C-alpha positions as CSV (number, residue, x, y, z in Angstrom):
1,M,-52.5,-17.0,34.9
2,L,-50.5,-17.5,31.7
3,G,-51.3,-20.2,29.2
4,M,-49.5,-23.5,29.2
5,E,-47.5,-22.5,26.1
6,Q,-46.2,-19.3,27.8
7,V,-45.4,-21.2,31.0
8,H,-43.5,-23.7,28.9
9,V,-41.5,-21.0,27.2
10,I,-40.6,-19.4,30.5
11,R,-39.4,-22.6,32.0
12,H,-37.5,-23.6,28.9
13,K,-35.7,-20.3,28.6
14,V,-34.6,-20.3,32.2
15,L,-34.1,-24.0,33.0
16,M,-32.8,-25.2,29.6
17,E,-31.3,-22.2,27.9
18,G,-29.9,-20.7,31.1
19,Q,-31.3,-17.2,30.5
20,S,-31.6,-14.9,33.5
21,I,-35.0,-14.3,35.2
22,R,-34.7,-10.6,34.6
23,R,-34.2,-11.1,30.8
24,V,-37.1,-13.6,30.5
25,A,-39.4,-11.3,32.4
26,R,-38.5,-8.4,30.1
27,E,-39.0,-10.5,27.0
28,M,-42.3,-12.1,28.1
29,G,-43.7,-8.9,29.6
30,V,-44.3,-10.3,33.1
31,S,-42.8,-9.6,36.5
32,R,-39.8,-11.5,37.9
33,N,-42.0,-12.9,40.7
34,T,-44.3,-14.4,38.0
35,V,-41.3,-16.1,36.4
36,R,-40.1,-17.4,39.8
37,K,-43.6,-18.8,40.5
38,Y,-43.8,-20.8,37.3
39,L,-40.3,-22.1,37.7
40,A,-41.5,-23.7,40.9
41,Q,-44.6,-25.3,39.2
42,S,-45.1,-26.8,35.8
43,E,-48.9,-26.1,35.4
44,A,-50.9,-22.9,34.8
45,V,-53.7,-22.2,37.2
46,R,-55.4,-19.3,35.4
47,R,-55.7,-18.9,31.7
48,D,-57.4,-15.5,31.4
49,L,-54.7,-13.3,32.9
50,K,-53.2,-10.9,30.4
51,P,-49.7,-9.4,30.7
52,R,-49.9,-6.4,33.0
53,G,-49.7,-2.9,31.6
54,R,-46.5,-0.8,31.7
55,P,-47.6,2.9,31.9
56,V,-44.2,4.3,32.9
57,W,-42.5,2.3,30.1
58,E,-45.0,3.6,27.6
59,R,-44.5,7.3,28.6
60,V,-40.7,6.9,28.6
61,V,-40.7,5.2,25.2
62,E,-42.8,8.0,23.7
63,R,-40.6,10.8,25.2
64,I,-37.4,9.1,24.2
65,E,-38.6,8.8,20.6
66,R,-39.2,12.5,20.5
67,L,-35.9,13.3,22.1
68,L,-34.0,11.2,19.5
69,E,-35.8,13.0,16.7
70,E,-34.9,16.4,18.2
71,W,-31.2,15.5,18.7
72,A,-30.8,13.6,15.4
73,G,-28.8,16.4,13.7
74,R,-26.7,17.3,16.7
75,T,-24.5,14.2,17.2
76,T,-21.3,12.7,15.8
77,A,-19.6,9.3,16.0
78,K,-17.8,10.4,19.2
79,Q,-20.5,12.8,20.6
80,R,-23.2,10.2,20.5
81,I,-26.4,9.8,22.5
82,T,-26.0,7.6,25.6
83,G,-28.5,6.1,28.1
84,A,-27.0,8.2,30.9
85,R,-27.5,11.4,28.9
86,V,-31.1,10.6,28.0
87,H,-31.9,9.6,31.6
88,R,-30.6,13.0,32.8
89,Q,-32.8,14.8,30.4
90,L,-35.9,12.8,31.5
91,V,-35.2,13.4,35.2
92,E,-34.7,17.2,34.5
93,E,-38.2,17.1,32.8
94,G,-39.7,15.6,35.9
95,L,-40.1,12.0,34.8
96,D,-39.5,9.4,37.6
97,V,-37.6,6.7,35.7
98,G,-34.5,4.7,36.4
99,V,-31.4,4.7,34.1
100,T,-31.8,0.9,33.6
101,T,-35.2,1.4,32.1
102,V,-33.9,4.1,29.8
103,R,-31.1,1.9,28.6
104,R,-33.5,-1.0,28.1
105,V,-35.7,1.2,25.9
106,L,-32.7,2.4,23.8
107,W,-31.4,-1.2,23.4
108,E,-34.9,-2.4,22.3
109,K,-35.0,0.5,19.8
110,R,-31.6,-0.4,18.4
111,R,-32.6,-4.1,18.2
112,R,-35.7,-3.4,16.2
113,E,-33.8,-1.1,13.8
114,A,-30.7,-3.2,13.4
115,E,-30.1,-4.8,10.0
116,V,-30.8,-8.5,9.7
117,Y,-27.9,-10.2,7.9
118,I,-28.9,-12.8,5.3
119,P,-26.8,-16.0,5.2
120,L,-25.5,-16.1,1.6
121,V,-24.5,-18.9,-0.6
122,H,-21.2,-18.7,-2.5
123,R,-20.9,-20.9,-5.6
124,P,-17.6,-21.9,-7.4
125,G,-16.3,-19.2,-9.7
126,E,-19.1,-16.7,-9.1
127,E,-17.8,-14.1,-6.7
128,A,-14.6,-12.4,-5.6
129,Q,-14.2,-9.5,-3.2
130,V,-11.6,-6.7,-3.3
131,D,-10.3,-4.2,-0.9
132,F,-7.2,-2.2,0.3
133,F,-5.8,-2.1,3.8
134,A,-3.1,0.1,5.4
135,V,-0.2,-1.8,7.0
136,T,3.3,-1.1,8.3
137,V,6.5,-2.6,7.0
138,D,10.3,-2.1,7.5
139,E,11.7,-1.5,4.1
140,A,15.5,-1.3,4.0
141,G,15.6,-0.3,7.6
142,V,12.9,2.4,7.3
143,R,9.5,1.9,8.9
144,R,6.7,3.2,6.8
145,E,3.0,2.7,6.0
146,V,2.1,1.0,2.7
147,W,-1.1,-0.5,1.2
148,K,-2.1,-4.1,1.0
149,F,-4.3,-5.2,-1.9
150,V,-6.4,-8.2,-1.2
151,M,-8.6,-10.2,-3.7
152,R,-10.5,-13.1,-2.1
153,L,-12.4,-15.9,-4.0
154,M,-15.5,-16.4,-1.8
155,Y,-16.2,-20.0,-2.5
156,S,-12.7,-21.5,-1.9
157,G,-11.4,-18.8,0.3
158,R,-8.2,-18.5,-1.8
159,D,-6.5,-15.1,-1.3
160,F,-4.2,-13.0,-3.4
161,V,-2.3,-10.2,-1.6
162,W,0.3,-7.7,-2.7
163,L,1.9,-4.5,-1.2
164,Y,2.0,-1.1,-2.9
165,D,3.5,2.3,-2.0
166,Q,0.2,4.1,-2.7
167,C,-3.5,3.3,-2.7
168,D,-4.1,4.8,-6.1
169,Q,-5.6,3.7,-9.4
170,L,-2.4,2.3,-10.7
171,A,-2.1,0.0,-7.7
172,F,-5.8,-0.9,-8.0
173,L,-5.4,-2.0,-11.6
174,D,-2.1,-3.7,-11.2
175,G,-3.5,-5.7,-8.3
176,H,-6.3,-7.0,-10.5
177,V,-3.8,-8.1,-13.3
178,R,-1.6,-9.9,-10.8
179,A,-4.5,-11.5,-9.0
180,F,-6.1,-12.8,-12.2
181,A,-2.8,-14.2,-13.3
182,Y,-2.2,-15.8,-9.9
183,F,-5.6,-17.5,-9.9
184,G,-5.4,-18.5,-13.5
185,G,-8.9,-17.1,-14.3
186,V,-11.5,-14.5,-13.5
187,S,-14.7,-14.6,-11.3
188,V,-18.1,-13.9,-12.9
189,R,-18.5,-10.8,-10.6
190,L,-16.3,-8.8,-8.3
191,V,-17.5,-6.8,-5.3
192,Y,-16.0,-3.4,-4.3
193,D,-16.4,-0.4,-2.1
194,N,-17.3,2.9,-3.9
195,L,-13.6,3.8,-4.2
196,S,-12.5,6.6,-6.5
197,A,-10.2,4.3,-8.5
198,A,-13.3,2.5,-9.9
199,V,-16.3,4.9,-9.5
200,K,-16.4,8.3,-11.1
201,R,-19.8,9.1,-9.5
202,R,-23.0,7.5,-8.3
203,V,-26.0,7.9,-10.6
204,G,-29.1,6.8,-8.7
205,L,-28.6,3.1,-7.8
206,G,-26.0,2.8,-10.5
207,R,-22.3,3.7,-10.8
208,E,-20.4,5.6,-13.6
209,L,-17.1,3.9,-13.8
210,T,-13.7,5.6,-14.4
211,D,-12.3,5.2,-17.9
212,R,-9.4,3.0,-16.9
213,F,-11.5,0.7,-14.7
214,R,-14.1,0.4,-17.4
215,A,-11.3,-0.6,-19.8
216,L,-10.2,-3.3,-17.2
217,V,-13.7,-4.6,-16.9
218,S,-14.0,-4.8,-20.7
219,H,-10.7,-6.6,-21.0
220,Y,-11.5,-9.3,-18.5
221,L,-15.3,-9.4,-19.0
222,F,-16.4,-9.5,-15.4
223,E,-19.4,-7.8,-13.6
224,P,-18.4,-5.1,-11.1
225,C,-20.7,-4.9,-8.1
226,F,-20.5,-2.2,-5.4
227,A,-21.4,-2.2,-1.7
228,R,-23.9,0.3,-0.3
229,P,-22.2,3.5,0.8
230,G,-21.0,3.2,4.3
231,E,-21.9,-0.5,4.5
232,G,-18.5,-2.3,4.3
233,H,-20.1,-5.5,5.7
234,D,-21.7,-6.0,2.2
235,K,-18.3,-7.5,1.4
236,G,-17.6,-8.9,4.8
237,G,-15.5,-11.8,3.5
238,V,-12.6,-9.7,2.3
239,E,-13.0,-7.2,5.2
240,A,-12.5,-10.0,7.8
241,R,-9.7,-11.7,5.8
242,G,-7.8,-8.5,5.4
243,K,-7.7,-8.0,9.1
244,G,-6.8,-11.7,9.6
245,I,-3.9,-11.4,7.2
246,R,-2.6,-8.3,9.0
247,L,-2.6,-10.2,12.4
248,Q,-1.5,-13.6,11.2
249,H,1.1,-12.8,8.5
250,L,2.2,-9.2,9.1
251,T,2.8,-9.4,12.8
252,P,5.6,-8.8,13.9
253,I,6.2,-6.1,11.3
254,P,7.8,-7.7,8.2
255,Q,11.3,-6.6,7.1
256,G,13.0,-6.7,3.7
257,E,15.3,-4.8,1.3
258,S,12.5,-3.7,-0.9
259,L,8.7,-3.6,-0.9
260,R,8.6,-6.2,-3.7
261,V,10.7,-8.6,-1.6
262,I,8.3,-8.2,1.4
263,A,5.2,-8.6,-0.8
264,A,6.6,-11.8,-2.4
265,K,7.3,-13.3,1.1
266,L,3.9,-12.3,2.3
267,L,2.1,-14.0,-0.7
268,E,4.2,-17.1,-0.2
269,D,3.2,-17.2,3.5
270,V,-0.5,-16.7,2.8
271,D,-0.4,-19.4,0.1
272,R,1.3,-21.8,2.5
273,S,-1.4,-21.3,5.1
274,A,-4.1,-22.2,2.4
275,G,-2.9,-25.8,2.6
276,R,-3.5,-25.9,6.4
277,M,-6.9,-24.2,6.8
278,R,-9.8,-26.7,6.8
279,D,-13.6,-26.3,6.7
280,E,-16.2,-28.3,8.6
281,E,-16.0,-31.0,6.0
282,G,-12.2,-31.3,6.4
283,R,-11.3,-29.7,3.0
284,T,-8.5,-27.3,2.8
285,V,-8.6,-24.0,0.8
286,I,-6.4,-25.7,-1.9
287,D,-9.0,-28.5,-2.2
288,R,-11.9,-26.1,-2.7
289,F,-9.8,-24.0,-5.1
290,A,-9.2,-27.0,-7.3
291,E,-13.0,-27.3,-7.6
292,E,-13.4,-23.5,-8.2
293,T,-10.6,-23.0,-10.7
294,V,-12.4,-25.0,-13.4
295,R,-15.4,-22.6,-13.1
296,L,-13.3,-19.4,-13.5
297,R,-13.5,-17.6,-16.8
298,E,-10.4,-18.0,-19.0
299,L,-7.8,-15.2,-19.1
300,P,-7.5,-13.1,-22.3
301,E,-4.5,-13.8,-24.6
302,H,-2.6,-10.7,-23.3
303,P,-2.9,-9.2,-19.8
304,F,-4.3,-5.7,-19.3
305,E,-1.6,-3.0,-19.3
306,A,-2.1,-1.3,-15.9
307,R,-0.4,2.0,-16.8
308,R,-1.4,5.7,-16.9
309,M,-0.5,7.6,-20.0
310,E,1.0,11.1,-19.7
311,L,2.6,13.5,-22.3
312,V,5.9,15.0,-21.2
313,S,8.3,17.6,-22.5
314,I,12.0,16.9,-22.6
315,S,14.3,19.7,-21.6
316,R,17.6,20.7,-23.2
317,Q,19.3,18.5,-20.5
318,A,17.3,15.5,-21.8
319,L,15.3,15.4,-18.6
320,A,11.5,14.8,-18.3
321,R,9.5,15.4,-15.2
322,V,7.0,12.8,-14.0
323,E,5.2,13.0,-10.6
324,G,7.8,15.5,-9.4
325,T,10.8,13.4,-10.4
326,Q,13.2,14.3,-13.3
327,Y,14.2,11.3,-15.4
328,S,17.1,11.3,-17.8
329,L,16.3,10.1,-21.4
330,P,18.5,9.5,-24.4
331,S,20.3,12.8,-25.1
332,H,19.2,12.9,-28.7
333,W,15.6,13.2,-27.4
334,N,16.3,16.7,-26.0
335,R,13.7,19.4,-26.6
336,L,11.2,16.9,-28.0
337,E,7.8,15.6,-26.7
338,A,7.5,12.0,-25.3
339,T,4.7,9.8,-24.0
340,A,5.2,8.3,-20.5
341,F,3.4,5.1,-19.7
342,I,3.5,5.1,-15.9
343,G,3.3,1.7,-14.2
344,V,3.6,0.7,-10.5
345,E,7.3,-0.1,-10.6
346,D,8.6,1.5,-13.8
347,I,7.8,4.1,-16.5
348,R,8.1,3.4,-20.2
349,F,9.0,6.5,-22.4
350,V,8.2,6.5,-26.1
351,C,9.4,9.1,-28.5
352,F,9.1,8.9,-32.3
353,G,9.0,5.1,-32.3
354,E,11.9,4.7,-29.9
355,E,11.3,3.6,-26.3
356,T,13.2,3.2,-23.0
357,T,12.2,2.2,-19.5
358,R,13.1,3.8,-16.2
359,A,12.5,2.5,-12.7
360,R,9.9,4.5,-10.9
361,T,11.3,6.3,-7.9
362,R,10.3,8.9,-5.2
363,K,13.7,10.7,-5.5
364,R,13.9,14.2,-6.8
365,R,16.1,13.2,-9.8
366,S,16.9,9.9,-11.5
367,V,19.8,10.3,-14.0
368,R,21.4,7.5,-16.0
369,Y,24.7,8.8,-17.4
370,R,24.7,6.2,-20.1
371,D,22.1,8.4,-21.8
372,Y,24.8,11.1,-22.3
373,M,27.7,9.0,-23.7
374,R,27.7,10.9,-27.0
375,E,28.1,14.3,-25.2
376,L,30.6,13.0,-22.6
377,A,32.8,11.7,-25.5
378,K,33.2,15.4,-26.4
379,K,33.5,16.9,-22.9
380,P,36.4,15.3,-20.9
381,Q,36.0,17.9,-18.1
382,A,32.3,17.0,-17.7
383,L,33.2,13.3,-17.8
384,R,35.7,13.8,-15.0
385,Q,33.0,15.2,-12.8
386,V,30.5,12.4,-13.3
387,A,33.0,9.5,-13.8
388,P,32.1,7.7,-10.6
389,E,28.4,7.7,-11.4
390,L,28.9,6.7,-15.1
391,L,31.4,3.9,-14.2
392,A,28.9,2.5,-11.7
393,E,26.6,1.9,-14.6
394,L,29.3,0.5,-17.0
395,D,30.8,-3.0,-17.0
396,E,34.0,-4.0,-15.3
397,P,36.5,-3.4,-18.3
398,Y,35.6,0.3,-18.3
399,R,36.0,0.6,-14.5
400,H,39.3,-1.2,-14.6
401,L,40.6,0.8,-17.5
402,H,39.8,4.0,-15.8
403,G,41.6,2.9,-12.7
404,V,44.7,2.1,-14.7
405,L,44.6,5.4,-16.6
406,V,44.2,7.5,-13.4
407,A,47.1,5.6,-11.8
408,R,49.4,6.2,-14.7
409,H,48.4,9.6,-16.1
410,G,46.2,11.4,-13.5
411,E,42.4,12.2,-13.6
412,L,42.4,14.8,-16.4
413,D,44.4,12.7,-18.9
414,A,42.4,9.6,-17.9
415,A,39.2,11.5,-18.6
416,R,40.5,12.5,-22.0
417,V,41.4,8.9,-23.0
418,L,38.1,7.5,-21.6
419,A,36.1,10.2,-23.5
420,K,37.6,8.9,-26.8
421,I,36.8,5.3,-25.8
422,L,33.2,6.3,-24.9
423,G,32.9,7.8,-28.4
424,C,33.8,4.5,-29.9
425,A,31.4,2.7,-27.5
426,H,28.6,5.0,-28.6
427,T,29.1,4.3,-32.3
428,Q,30.2,0.7,-32.2
429,G,28.4,-0.6,-29.0
430,E,29.4,-0.9,-25.4
431,Q,29.7,-4.7,-25.6
432,A,32.0,-4.8,-28.5
433,I,34.3,-2.1,-27.1
434,G,34.1,-3.7,-23.7
435,Q,35.3,-7.1,-25.1
436,A,38.2,-5.4,-26.8
437,L,39.2,-3.5,-23.6
438,A,39.0,-6.8,-21.6
439,G,41.4,-8.4,-24.1
440,V,43.9,-5.5,-24.0
441,L,43.8,-5.3,-20.2
442,A,44.3,-9.1,-19.9
443,K,47.5,-8.9,-22.0
444,D,48.7,-5.9,-20.0
445,R,48.3,-8.0,-16.8
446,A,50.1,-10.9,-18.4
447,H,53.0,-8.9,-19.8
448,P,53.5,-5.9,-17.6
449,T,55.9,-3.2,-18.9
450,P,59.2,-3.5,-16.9
451,S,60.0,-0.5,-14.8
452,Q,63.3,1.2,-15.9
453,P,65.5,3.5,-13.9
454,V,65.1,7.1,-14.6
455,V,68.4,8.6,-16.1
456,P,68.9,12.3,-15.6
457,C,69.1,14.1,-18.8
458,V,71.2,17.3,-19.1
459,V,70.0,19.7,-21.7
460,T,72.3,22.4,-23.1
461,V,70.5,25.8,-23.5
462,P,71.7,29.0,-25.1
463,E,73.6,31.3,-22.7
464,R,71.0,34.0,-22.9
465,L,68.3,31.6,-21.7
466,A,70.4,30.0,-18.9
467,A,69.5,32.6,-16.4
468,I,65.7,32.0,-16.8
469,H,64.3,29.6,-14.2
470,V,61.2,27.5,-15.1
471,A,59.5,26.0,-12.0
472,S,57.8,23.2,-13.9
473,A,56.8,22.4,-17.5
474,R,55.1,19.9,-19.7
475,A,55.7,18.9,-23.2
476,A,52.2,20.1,-24.1
477,D,53.2,23.7,-23.0
478,Y,55.4,23.9,-26.1
479,D,52.8,23.0,-28.6
480,V,52.2,26.6,-29.3
481,L,55.9,27.0,-30.2
482,L,55.9,24.0,-32.5
483,A,52.8,25.4,-34.3
484,G,54.7,28.6,-35.0
485,G,52.7,30.7,-32.6
486,G,55.8,32.0,-30.8
487,R,57.0,34.1,-33.7
């Protein structure tokens, strides 16, 4: 018979904890009949009886261990070893064993080898965790996949989240800059996966950081920590929260005119929920964040510039290619070299001390015709071809003037007049010329030129020219005669 302590354990597990007789018998190493017997009585009769041997179990365990070693290199995540497959192999080898026993052996093996998680303690200002997640949005009516950057303060549970077109180093760095500014400080250490934006390569137990990430770490003075390869649960806080944000705040699929608008609404929604979520003590995320924020490290005087530098050549058309897109630059930069500082939303070009910024785009070409005003002032025909695009960039007086000129003189002559005005705008400034145009157009609307009836004019010509018929003519056609070219 079992000792009193073992009898007590059996009775407690079944009667108090509600465990099944089968499970208790398996854990205690006794038969189910023995468990039933001691459920009916509370005292032990014999104290010298040892748990019975299990010869079949021992043979099965030994053979299964060898099978798993033999098959170790012949499996994948989808073509994995199952209890049914192992049972079939054992039966083919002549072992008389049930599939339930085989599955029990495999379960016990997994249980022994499973990692035991340690309950951690998170202190104010000490730790933040970072990760990216793929999500879907409807941007300007187009459904597409984007990337969600999440930084989570582990003590307070305060989250920063932002959306990016790509999961690249620019988004990774920009997310840090935005998150630190949002929190108003920096945690002592940040925990990451071994992502390529941060880790160049693993060196033993250490990591060699990428140049730009090392610069970020140096700028904000925090300690980067990395999870073990393939062990994402080492930063389970942000892993779980990233999935939660996707289900709670990105379902149904969010809509917006731009990714920036969608991201701002998402952050606002997440921030609003921080005032409602309470812990066991009744404190909200905002309450805990108020305690944590005083422990965060102060931000440096200037934020880190999350940009990638690239040297570019400017063509004779004053175009520079960056990431497959051609961007127009000031026309006097043609055939020079420039430095492109590529950010998440824009690109800053610098050439010989001058700089200009262009919105980053995925289009094949991004041309701003204001860059070509000096050349368009000399080329009315070219101006005529790009007038709609240029006027869309200019202020109202220029668009109104062009409309008046086209109505009175036609497109070609309108382009000639506008070209001269653009020349003045290039030398004297768009704003100054625009103000002058606005004044002239206002007077024209206030005192319109009265329309006069057209009086036919009879012109007497020499008799020898009277028989010659001219279909149509313009005064400009006779310029050559006035210049003496007809002699």
